[in-house]
C-alpha positions in Angstrom: 139.1 16.5 -10.5 141.2 20.1 -10.3 145.2 17.8 -11.0 143.2 15.9 -13.9 142.2 19.2 -15.2 145.8 20.5 -14.6 147.6 17.5 -15.7 145.4 17.3 -19.3 146.1 21.1 -20.0 149.3 20.2 -19.4 149.6 17.2 -22.2 147.8 19.4 -24.6 150.3 22.5 -24.1 153.5 19.6 -24.6 151.5 17.8 -27.7 150.5 21.2 -29.4 154.3 22.7 -28.9 155.8 19.3 -30.2 153.2 19.4 -33.2 154.3 23.0 -33.9 158.1 22.2 -33.9 157.8 19.4 -35.9 155.7 20.2 -38.8 156.1 24.1 -39.1 158.2 23.6 -42.0 155.8 20.5 -43.3 152.6 22.8 -43.0 154.5 25.6 -45.2 155.5 23.0 -47.8 152.1 21.0 -48.1 150.3 25.0 -47.8 152.6 25.6 -51.7 151.9 21.9 -53.1 148.5 22.6 -52.4 148.3 25.8 -54.6 150.2 23.8 -57.0 148.0 21.5 -57.6 145.0 24.3 -57.7 146.8 26.0 -60.1 147.0 22.8 -62.7 143.4 21.7 -62.0 142.7 21.1 -58.6 142.7 18.4 -56.3 139.7 16.4 -56.9 140.8 16.1 -60.6 144.6 15.2 -59.9 143.5 12.7 -57.1 140.8 11.1 -59.9 143.5 10.5 -63.0 144.1 6.9 -63.2 145.9 6.6 -66.4 148.3 9.1 -68.1 149.4 8.8 -72.0 152.0 11.5 -73.0 154.0 11.6 -76.4 157.2 14.3 -76.6 159.5 15.0 -79.0 163.2 15.4 -78.7 166.4 14.8 -80.4 168.7 12.1 -79.9 172.5 11.7 -81.0 171.2 13.9 -83.6 168.2 11.8 -84.4 164.6 13.1 -84.1 162.5 10.8 -81.5 159.5 10.6 -79.6 159.0 9.4 -76.5 155.9 7.5 -74.9 155.0 7.0 -71.5 152.0 5.1 -70.3 150.8 4.9 -66.7 148.2 3.2 -65.0 147.4 4.0 -60.6 148.7 3.0 -58.4 152.0 1.4 -59.7 152.2 0.5 -63.6 154.2 2.4 -66.4 155.8 2.2 -69.6 158.3 3.8 -71.3 159.1 3.9 -75.3 161.3 5.6 -77.8 159.9 6.1 -81.0 162.4 6.2 -84.3 160.7 6.5 -87.7 157.7 5.3 -86.5 159.1 2.1 -85.3 159.9 1.5 -81.3 163.4 1.4 -80.7 163.5 0.8 -76.8 160.8 -0.1 -74.3 161.2 -0.9 -70.6 157.9 -1.2 -68.5 156.5 -2.3 -65.0 153.6 -4.3 -64.5 153.3 -3.7 -60.8 155.9 -6.3 -59.2 158.5 -6.7 -61.7 160.6 -4.6 -64.4 160.9 -5.6 -68.0 162.7 -4.0 -71.2 162.6 -4.4 -74.7 166.4 -3.9 -76.5 167.0 -4.8 -80.4 163.5 -6.9 -80.0 164.5 -8.8 -77.1 162.0 -9.1 -74.2 164.1 -9.6 -70.6 163.8 -9.0 -66.9 165.6 -5.7 -66.3 167.6 -4.5 -63.6 165.4 -4.5 -60.5 167.2 -1.7 -58.8 165.7 1.3 -61.3 162.4 0.1 -60.6 162.6 0.4 -57.2 160.6 3.5 -56.4 157.9 2.3 -58.5 156.7 -0.3 -55.7 155.6 2.3 -53.4 153.7 4.5 -55.9 150.1 5.1 -55.0 149.2 8.0 -57.5 149.8 9.0 -61.5 150.1 12.9 -60.2 153.5 13.7 -58.4 151.7 16.7 -56.3 149.3 14.5 -55.0 151.4 11.9 -54.0 154.0 14.6 -52.2 150.8 15.9 -49.5 150.9 12.0 -48.3 153.0 11.5 -45.5 153.4 7.8 -46.0 155.4 8.0 -49.2 157.0 11.6 -48.5 158.5 13.7 -46.0 158.1 17.3 -46.9 159.6 20.3 -46.1 159.4 24.1 -46.9 163.3 25.0 -47.5 162.9 29.1 -48.8 161.7 31.3 -51.2 164.5 32.8 -53.6 163.0 36.5 -54.1 165.5 37.1 -56.8 164.1 34.3 -58.8 160.7 34.3 -57.5 160.8 30.3 -56.4 160.1 28.4 -53.2 161.7 25.4 -52.5 160.4 22.4 -51.2 162.2 19.3 -50.3 160.6 16.2 -50.8 162.5 13.1 -49.4 160.6 9.5 -50.6 160.6 6.4 -48.3 163.9 5.4 -49.8 165.7 8.2 -48.9 165.8 10.0 -52.7 165.5 14.1 -52.4 163.6 16.0 -54.9 164.1 19.4 -54.6 161.0 21.3 -55.8 161.0 24.9 -57.5 157.3 26.5 -57.3 156.6 30.0 -58.8 155.8 32.4 -56.2 152.9 33.6 -57.9 151.1 30.9 -60.4 152.7 28.2 -58.0 153.5 26.2 -61.3 156.4 23.8 -61.0 159.5 25.5 -62.1 162.6 23.4 -61.6 163.3 19.6 -60.5 166.4 18.3 -59.0 166.8 14.8 -57.8 169.6 13.1 -56.2 169.8 9.6 -55.2 172.2 9.1 -52.2 171.8 5.3 -52.8 172.4 5.4 -56.2 174.6 8.7 -56.7 173.1 10.2 -58.7 171.6 13.8 -59.2 169.5 15.1 -62.2 168.0 18.5 -62.8 165.2 19.2 -65.2 163.3 22.7 -66.2 159.7 23.4 -67.3 159.8 26.5 -69.7 156.3 25.9 -70.4 152.6 24.8 -69.5 149.4 24.4 -71.5 145.7 23.2 -70.9 144.7 20.1 -71.9 140.9 19.2 -71.1 140.7 20.7 -67.3 144.7 20.0 -66.2 147.2 22.4 -67.0 150.4 20.6 -67.7 154.3 21.3 -68.3 154.6 21.1 -72.2 158.3 22.1 -72.7 160.9 20.0 -70.0 164.9 20.8 -70.4 167.1 18.0 -69.0 170.2 19.5 -67.6 173.6 17.4 -68.3 177.0 17.9 -68.5 176.9 16.3 -71.9 174.5 18.9 -73.3 171.0 20.2 -72.4 167.8 17.7 -73.8 164.7 20.1 -74.9 161.5 17.4 -74.4 158.3 19.2 -76.1 154.9 17.8 -75.5 152.9 16.5 -78.5 149.9 15.2 -76.5 148.6 14.3 -73.6 145.4 11.9 -72.4 144.4 10.6 -69.0 141.3 8.6 -68.2 141.3 6.8 -71.5 143.1 4.6 -74.0 144.9 2.7 -71.3 144.5 -0.8 -70.4 145.9 -3.4 -67.9 147.1 -5.4 -70.7 149.5 -2.3 -72.2 152.1 -3.6 -69.2 151.9 -7.3 -69.8 155.4 -9.1 -70.4 
């Protein structure tokens, strides 16, 4: 019996040391993400958001345009560009295949652009970051001067998103997305938040680019209403 007890104790020590060494950074990252979830409405609210509609305004090629996005759990989504009340471009994913409409013509789009859609399970990204089947997260550092906590989230396809959360409010302030497979990199800043119902959501984004920054201001946001599966059919 003593030998069995000793063996079990030894195994528990090894297991505890392994868990600690493997998940210290992950645990801290998830704590920060959970605090961000609480700051934006709570885990119950974010987990129960099954559809999301947003309409934003921006300037493209000197013209005032609107961006319209629609999402439905687990992985349906569409993006539209509206100019003078008319949809001039649309791309969408029906859960299996990605499509686009250009100059009024519907066609199957480049499926590489929709590769990450197949693994989606949630509307709200922060909830997805906590799912170890979808993302591996780790705490990187705290920038005391900028007052930001940096968390790295690596998706199943190898793409990496660096998330920068305010150390006081825990609201997301910046995203840096890298996809080694596509040699792509993008930076998005969030400069303002507003409350829509019970949900606190980023209402002003700045998309950084070598060709000039693009400011996108949120006009309208709705969740769990006015979106149907038929919105994503070809």
